[in-house]
N, C-alpha and C positions, 0 to 999 in steps of 0.2 A: 722891642715887644715881641711874642711869638707872633710867626706867620697863620692863618688859618688854615684847615684841610686844602680849602680848593685852593688855597697861593700855592702851597708846598705842591700839591697836585701840575701846575699851570708851571710853575718854576723846575719842575725835576724831572717830569713828563711831557709836557706842553699841553696837556689837556688830557680830561677825564677819558677820552676814547682812546687817546696812546697807552694810560696805563691799564684799562680794561684787555687791549691788544695785545702788551705784554703777560698778562696774566692768563690771559684764554690757554695758552701751552703749558702752563706751570702747573695751575688751577687742578686737582683730581675731577672727575665727571662725579657728582652725587645728585641724591634730589630726582635719579631718573632722568638726566639730562644726557641724551643720545649722541649729541651733537655739536662741534663748536658754536653752533648759532645758539641752542639752548644756551649754553653756559656762558655765550658773552651776554644776552640780553637776562640771565640770573644776576653778572656782577654789574651790569646797570642799573641793578637796583637796588645796589647797595649804595652805601654812604662816604663818601670822601676819603671820610676818617678810617672806615669799617676797611675798606679799598689797600688804603697805605699801608695797614696791620696786616692784612694778608700780604700784603706785596712783600713785606719785612721778614714774615714768619717763611715763606715760601726760599727767599736771601739765603736766608739761615741753615734752611735745610738742605738747601742744595750744596751750596759753600762748605758745610760741616761733614754730611752724613752721603749726601748725592743725591738719593731717593728715598720713598718714605720707606720701601722695604728693608733699605740699610740702617735706618732710624731703629725701628721696628727692633731690628738684630741688635743693634747697638745697647738698648735695653733689656734685653735678654740676658746679654751676657754679664752687663753689671749687675745683675739681680744674682745671676748664678756666681757671679765671684764674689759677693758676699752673704752666699750661703741662702738664699731665698729661692722660692720656688718660680721657675721658668719653664714651664712645659706649653705642651701644643695648646690647651685651651688657653691658658694665658695668653698665649702668640695671638691666637683666635679674635679673642676679648679684644686687646690693645689694636689690634689690624683696624677693628671698625672707628677707631680712636680718631679724633681730628689732626693735623701737623702740628698744628699748635699745643696740644693738649699731648703730645709724644714727648716735643720738646721739652713743656714744661717736666714730665717723666723723665726726661733724661738728665736732667738738673738736679735731678734728688739725689742726696745723699744718703747712700745705702750704708749705714756701718754694719763693721760687722754682726753677724745673729746673735742675741745674747745666748747664753750658756746658760743650764738649767741649774741652780746651786743643790748640791747635797742639805740632808737637815743638818748636818755638824757645820757646813759652812755659813747657813742663815742661822742657827744658834748661835757661831761666833759674830754676826754683824747685829746681835739684837743689842739693846743698849736696856738697862734697867733691871732690876733683879726680880721683878714679877715676871719680865719677858721671860728672861734667860729661865726661870721657874718652870714655864708655862712650856719653852722648848723643850727642856730637859725633859718633862711628862711625855711631849708626842714621842720624843726620838725613846723613851724608853729606860 
């Protein structure tokens, strides 16, 4: 039988307060948080399941990339190698994303950018007499 989130928190961390104490230095200050006490009070209002998910995301980011800035840079590099845009405006846009959303972006499979076909190549891909006739009429 699967353990409840409360049981998991008690088994792995000793209690909810201990888990929150581990999360406070890891989590980015958001929503107008100016001190660790504000972050702690915000995290104490979350459910055990959300705290566990937040802890898992923070651990993955720390293990794979180190911090949020390196994760953003990894996403930008992956987009550049795939031939997609990765300029400063895109960087500013994704810098505001949560770490969980950035992890999802880093898992994307960015295949090579599609090359535009010439009219002759498009005509060769056509099937059927009517499609070929229309394609020839467009080419001239």
